[in-house]
Each structure stands twice: as C-alpha cells, then as structure tokens.
C-alpha positions in Angstrom: 95.7 -10.2 -55.7 97.5 -13.0 -54.0 100.6 -14.3 -53.7 101.2 -18.0 -53.4 103.6 -17.6 -51.1 103.1 -16.6 -47.5 103.2 -18.0 -44.2 100.8 -17.5 -40.9 101.0 -18.4 -37.1 97.9 -18.5 -34.5 97.7 -19.4 -31.5 95.5 -20.6 -29.1 95.8 -20.2 -25.1 92.7 -20.7 -22.5 92.1 -23.1 -19.8 94.9 -25.0 -19.9 95.2 -25.4 -23.5 98.1 -24.1 -25.6 97.8 -24.5 -29.5 99.5 -23.3 -32.1 98.9 -23.9 -36.2 101.2 -22.5 -38.9 100.9 -23.0 -42.5 103.3 -22.2 -45.2 102.6 -21.8 -48.9 104.7 -22.1 -51.8 104.4 -21.9 -55.7 101.8 -25.1 -57.2 99.7 -25.6 -60.3 96.8 -26.8 -58.0 95.8 -26.8 -54.1 98.0 -29.5 -52.5 97.6 -29.4 -48.3 100.3 -31.2 -46.3 99.3 -31.7 -42.8 101.8 -32.9 -40.0 100.5 -33.1 -36.8 100.2 -34.9 -33.3 98.5 -38.1 -33.3 95.4 -36.8 -31.1 94.3 -34.9 -33.8 95.1 -37.5 -36.7 90.9 -38.4 -37.2 90.9 -34.5 -38.2 93.2 -34.2 -40.9 90.0 -33.6 -42.9 88.8 -30.9 -40.6 92.0 -29.1 -41.4 91.9 -29.6 -44.8 88.7 -28.2 -45.3 89.4 -25.3 -43.6 92.8 -24.5 -45.3 90.4 -25.1 -48.6 88.1 -22.4 -47.6 90.5 -19.8 -48.1 93.2 -21.2 -50.7 92.6 -22.2 -53.8 96.1 -22.7 -55.1 99.6 -23.9 -54.1 101.4 -26.5 -52.0 100.4 -25.5 -47.9 102.4 -27.2 -45.3 99.9 -27.1 -42.0 101.8 -27.4 -38.3 100.2 -28.3 -35.5 101.8 -28.5 -32.4 99.6 -28.2 -28.5 100.1 -28.9 -24.5 97.1 -29.6 -23.0 97.9 -28.5 -19.3 93.9 -29.2 -17.9 93.4 -31.6 -15.1 91.8 -34.7 -16.4 91.4 -38.1 -15.0 94.2 -40.2 -16.2 93.5 -44.2 -17.6 95.8 -46.6 -17.1 96.9 -49.7 -19.3 98.0 -52.8 -18.2 99.9 -54.9 -20.8 99.1 -58.2 -19.5 101.3 -59.9 -21.7 104.4 -58.4 -21.1 104.0 -58.6 -17.2 103.2 -62.0 -17.3 106.3 -62.8 -19.2 108.8 -60.6 -16.3 106.8 -63.1 -14.0 107.7 -65.8 -16.4 111.1 -65.1 -16.5 111.6 -64.5 -13.0 110.1 -68.0 -11.4 112.7 -69.9 -14.4 115.3 -67.4 -13.2 114.3 -68.9 -9.6 114.2 -72.3 -10.2 117.6 -71.8 -11.6 119.4 -70.0 -9.1 117.4 -71.6 -5.8 120.0 -70.5 -3.2 119.6 -66.6 -4.0 117.2 -64.0 -2.2 113.8 -63.5 -4.1 113.0 -59.9 -3.9 110.6 -60.0 -7.1 107.6 -58.4 -6.1 104.2 -56.8 -8.0 105.6 -53.5 -7.0 109.3 -54.7 -9.3 106.9 -55.7 -12.1 104.4 -52.4 -12.4 107.9 -50.7 -12.9 109.4 -53.1 -15.6 109.3 -51.5 -19.6 105.6 -51.4 -21.1 103.8 -53.1 -18.2 101.7 -50.0 -17.0 101.5 -47.0 -19.1 99.2 -44.1 -18.9 96.6 -44.5 -21.6 95.7 -42.3 -24.2 92.3 -40.8 -25.5 90.7 -41.9 -28.3 90.4 -38.4 -29.7 90.5 -35.1 -29.0 87.8 -33.4 -27.0 85.3 -30.7 -28.2 86.8 -28.3 -26.8 90.2 -29.1 -28.0 89.1 -29.0 -31.4 87.3 -25.7 -31.2 91.2 -24.4 -30.3 92.6 -26.3 -33.0 89.9 -24.2 -35.4 90.2 -20.9 -33.8 94.5 -21.0 -34.1 94.2 -22.5 -37.5 91.8 -19.6 -38.2 93.8 -16.9 -37.1 97.0 -18.5 -39.0 95.1 -18.4 -42.2 94.2 -14.8 -41.8 97.6 -14.0 -41.5 98.8 -16.0 -44.2 96.2 -14.1 -46.1 97.4 -11.2 -45.0 101.0 -12.0 -45.7 100.0 -13.5 -49.4 97.7 -10.1 -49.6 100.7 -8.0 -49.1 103.3 -9.6 -51.5 100.2 -9.8 -54.3 100.4 -6.0 -54.8 103.6 -5.6 -55.1 103.5 -8.6 -57.5 100.2 -6.2 -58.8 102.4 -2.8 -59.1 105.6 -4.7 -61.4 103.4 -6.2 -63.8 101.3 -4.1 -64.7 104.1 -1.4 -65.0 105.2 -4.0 -67.7 101.9 -4.0 -69.4 102.6 -0.2 -69.5 105.6 -0.6 -70.9 104.0 -3.4 -73.4 101.2 -0.6 -74.5 103.5 1.9 -75.5 105.5 -0.5 -77.5 101.8 -1.2 -79.0 101.3 2.6 -79.8 105.0 2.8 -81.5 104.2 -0.4 -83.6 100.9 1.3 -85.0 102.4 4.2 -85.8 105.4 2.5 -87.5 103.3 0.0 -89.2 101.6 2.3 -92.6 105.7 3.9 -92.8 106.6 0.5 -93.4 104.2 0.1 -96.4 105.3 3.4 -97.9 109.1 2.9 -97.7 108.4 -0.7 -99.2 106.8 1.1 -101.9 109.4 3.3 -102.4 112.2 0.7 -102.4 110.5 -1.6 -105.1 109.3 1.6 -107.3 113.5 2.5 -106.9 114.4 -1.3 -107.8 112.3 -1.8 -110.8 113.2 1.5 -111.9 116.7 0.6 -111.7 116.5 -2.6 -113.5 114.2 -1.1 -116.8 117.1 1.4 -116.9 114.7 4.4 -117.8 111.6 2.9 -119.4 108.6 3.8 -117.8 107.3 1.6 -114.5 104.0 -0.2 -114.7 102.1 1.7 -112.1 99.6 -1.1 -112.2 101.6 -4.1 -111.5 103.6 -1.9 -108.9 100.1 -1.2 -106.9 99.2 -4.6 -107.3 102.5 -5.9 -105.3 102.4 -3.0 -102.6 99.0 -4.2 -102.4 100.4 -7.9 -101.8 102.6 -6.5 -99.3 100.5 -4.5 -97.5 98.0 -7.9 -96.6 101.1 -10.2 -95.7 102.5 -7.3 -93.4 99.2 -6.3 -92.2 99.0 -6.2 -87.9 96.2 -4.2 -87.5 94.0 -7.5 -86.2 97.4 -8.6 -83.4 97.5 -4.7 -82.5 93.6 -4.6 -81.8 93.9 -7.9 -80.0 96.8 -6.8 -77.8 95.2 -3.4 -76.7 91.9 -5.4 -75.9 94.3 -7.6 -73.8 95.8 -4.9 -72.2 92.7 -3.6 -71.0 91.1 -7.0 -70.0 95.1 -7.5 -68.3 94.1 -4.2 -65.8 90.7 -5.4 -65.0 91.2 -8.6 -64.2 94.1 -7.6 -61.5 91.4 -5.4 -59.9 90.0 -9.2 -58.9 91.4 -11.0 -55.9 92.2 -14.8 -58.1 93.2 -14.1 -61.4 96.2 -16.8 -62.0 94.6 -18.9 -64.5 92.8 -16.3 -66.0 96.4 -14.2 -66.0 98.1 -17.7 -67.5 95.4 -17.7 -70.3 96.0 -14.0 -71.1 99.6 -14.1 -71.1 99.4 -16.4 -73.5 97.3 -14.5 -76.0 99.8 -11.7 -75.5 103.2 -14.2 -76.6 100.7 -15.6 -79.4 100.0 -12.3 -81.3 103.5 -10.7 -80.4 104.9 -13.6 -82.0 102.5 -13.4 -85.5 103.5 -9.7 -85.4 107.5 -10.1 -85.1 106.7 -12.9 -88.2 104.5 -10.3 -90.7 107.1 -7.7 -89.8 109.7 -6.7 -92.3 111.3 -3.7 -90.3 114.2 -3.9 -87.9 112.7 -1.5 -85.6 109.0 -2.9 -85.6 111.4 -6.4 -84.9 113.3 -4.6 -82.2 109.8 -3.5 -80.2 108.5 -6.8 -80.6 110.9 -8.4 -79.0 111.1 -5.7 -76.0 107.8 -6.7 -75.9 108.6 -10.9 -75.7 111.0 -10.1 -72.9 108.2 -8.3 -70.4 105.7 -11.2 -71.5 108.0 -13.4 -70.6 108.6 -11.6 -67.4 104.8 -11.2 -66.6 104.3 -15.2 -67.4 107.2 -15.6 -64.3 105.5 -13.2 -62.3 101.8 -15.1 -63.0 103.2 -18.3 -61.8 103.3 -17.0 -58.0 99.8 -15.3 -57.8 96.9 -17.1 -56.9 
C-alpha cells in the first residue's frame, strides 16, 4: 500500500554533468503530472511524464529538474545581423550630426553591444544528458515510492485497527438483535394486556405483530454483508494499489451501517451503528490518501 503523499530526490554526477531530479506528490483522484525543467529539456517532457506514469497511478506529481553541464564542448556563436546593422546605422547618423567629435566606433565596439553576439544554445540535450536525466529521475521516483510505502504502512495499520473496532461492533449488534425481538414481544404483550384489562390475549394476533416487527427489523443480511466487507478490506490491504477498491468498499460499509441504523428500534444498536459510522468516516478520509 502506498500513500499518495511523498517526496523523492535523485542525482547524477558523472563526466562533468550534475543533474538533480525532485518529485513531490500530493493527493489527487487521478494522476496529474506537472514538469518544471530547463528549456534544454522542453522537448523531453513526454519522456519525463512517461517515466512518472510507470511508477505512479494516482496523485498530483510535481517534477523539478535542474542541471549543470561542465563538459568541454565546442561553443558556437550567433550573430544578430539586424541588431548589428541598427547599431552601425545609429553610429553613422550620430557621426553626421556631430562631425567635430572623434569617431572611435569600431567593429569591436559593435561586438560589445547587447544582443549582437551571444552563445548559441544547442537545439536539445544530447544522449549523455538524456541518460543522466533518466538515471536521476528513476532514483527520485524510487526514493519517492520508498517514502510513500512507509507512509502507506502507517495508514494501513490505522485503517485495519478501525476495521477491527467495526468488527467488534458487528459482533455486539449480532448478539443484541435477537434480544430486541424478545423485548418487543414482552412490551407488546404487556401493553395489550393493560388495554384489555384482564381479558385473554389473542396469541395468534400477538405472534403476527411480532413477526411483522421481526421482518422489518431484521438486519441479518446487513450484518452478513458487513462481515464479508471486513474480510475483503483486510485482503485488499495486502495489495499495492488499493485506493479505488477501498474507496468503493467504504461506501458499501456506510450503506450497510445506515440500513442497520434505520431498521434499528433499539437504542443500544443505534449507538453501536453511530460508533461504526464514525470509524467508517475516519477510514474514508484515510483512503483518500492512498494510491
């Protein structure tokens, strides 16, 4: 089981390349990947997203890439001819306006002007740089998943402890349910006798009323389904990707518990049902944090 919240960092430092990849994740219903990287990697954002999708299925992931390339490479310079012509034209115009001034405007002066001469960036990253990116990103994702797995274990223990409590409540309700019917019959019989004022009670009619109540208040199916859901919950918790399954299962927990509370004609069962709903809500909140 993985938490959707975590952080991982990976580094590559070889051959003059120093590259760092960082991945930060938070909760999200679906997988959403945001990439922030230098312009040289702008053509490789799909490559980055593909690597992330191989190791994440849910959550919002922010990926940060930074690098320094200290390798010795042949530099190419770009000359902006339009800018150079503009500077030269401006110099010639000033010369015609002020002929008495000494003219020391040379080719070197032109080259020193802003934007006339600049180092040309490569069209994209080379194979060595992309390999470094892949290595650093893979390490960051592995470290991220390591952190998410540890957090997931904590979430798992918390949810299973709450499921244990729900199971205890289900057991108490199962023991209490038959008593409710018996108590109802006793109270009904006493009430009828008080109304009849000493006359004999129609046993058949009494049994019919009790049978109707028993049918309306019967929660055996709900208790059976809850027992099944508890077993499924524990089984699913042993898997790696559990978020969507547990999300659906928690809804079923809530449905059965609501039905028990609505059918209940007993304050003790209602109280146990409310205790279960409280734990189910806490489980639901935790499920939103797992992948």
